C-alpha positions in Angstrom: 0.0 0.0 0.0 1.5 3.3 -1.0 0.4 6.9 -0.9 -1.7 6.6 -4.1 -3.8 3.9 -2.6 -4.5 6.1 0.4 -5.4 9.0 -1.9 -7.8 6.8 -3.8 -9.5 5.6 -0.6 -9.9 9.2 0.6 -11.3 10.3 -2.7 -13.9 7.5 -2.7 -14.8 8.2 0.9 -15.2 11.9 0.1 -17.5 11.0 -2.9 -19.6 8.7 -0.8 -20.0 11.5 1.9 -20.9 14.0 -0.8 -23.5 11.7 -2.3 -25.0 10.9 1.2 -25.3 14.7 1.9 -27.0 15.3 -1.5 -29.4 12.3 -0.9 -30.2 13.7 2.6 -30.8 17.2 1.3 -32.9 16.4 -1.7 -34.8 13.5 -0.2 -38.6 13.6 0.2 -38.4 13.4 4.0 -36.4 16.5 4.5 -38.5 18.9 2.4 -41.0 19.6 5.3 -38.2 20.4 7.8 -36.4 22.7 5.3 -39.6 24.5 4.4 -40.4 25.1 8.1 -36.8 26.4 8.6 -37.1 28.7 5.6 -40.2 30.3 7.0 -38.8 30.9 10.5 -37.8 34.5 9.9 -41.4 35.3 9.0 -43.0 33.5 11.9 -44.9 35.7 14.4 -43.7 35.4 18.0 -44.3 37.4 21.1 -41.1 39.3 22.0 -41.9 41.3 25.1 -38.2 42.2 25.5 -38.0 43.6 22.0 -41.0 45.8 22.6 -39.7 47.2 25.9 -36.1 47.5 24.7 -34.6 45.9 27.8 -33.4 42.7 26.3 -29.8 43.3 27.4 -29.7 45.4 30.6 -26.3 47.0 31.2 
């Protein structure tokens, strides 16, 4: 086993990890979670501290 074998193993492992991430990101099961996360900035929430302006007392 020489350095080229190690490089080949690392390349194949990197490709497998990349394909696993792509499969996870574009799978049908993750769409709902990603859609919810995308709409979080638009969600209404009750921030009493933001209204009073005392969220970080000094």
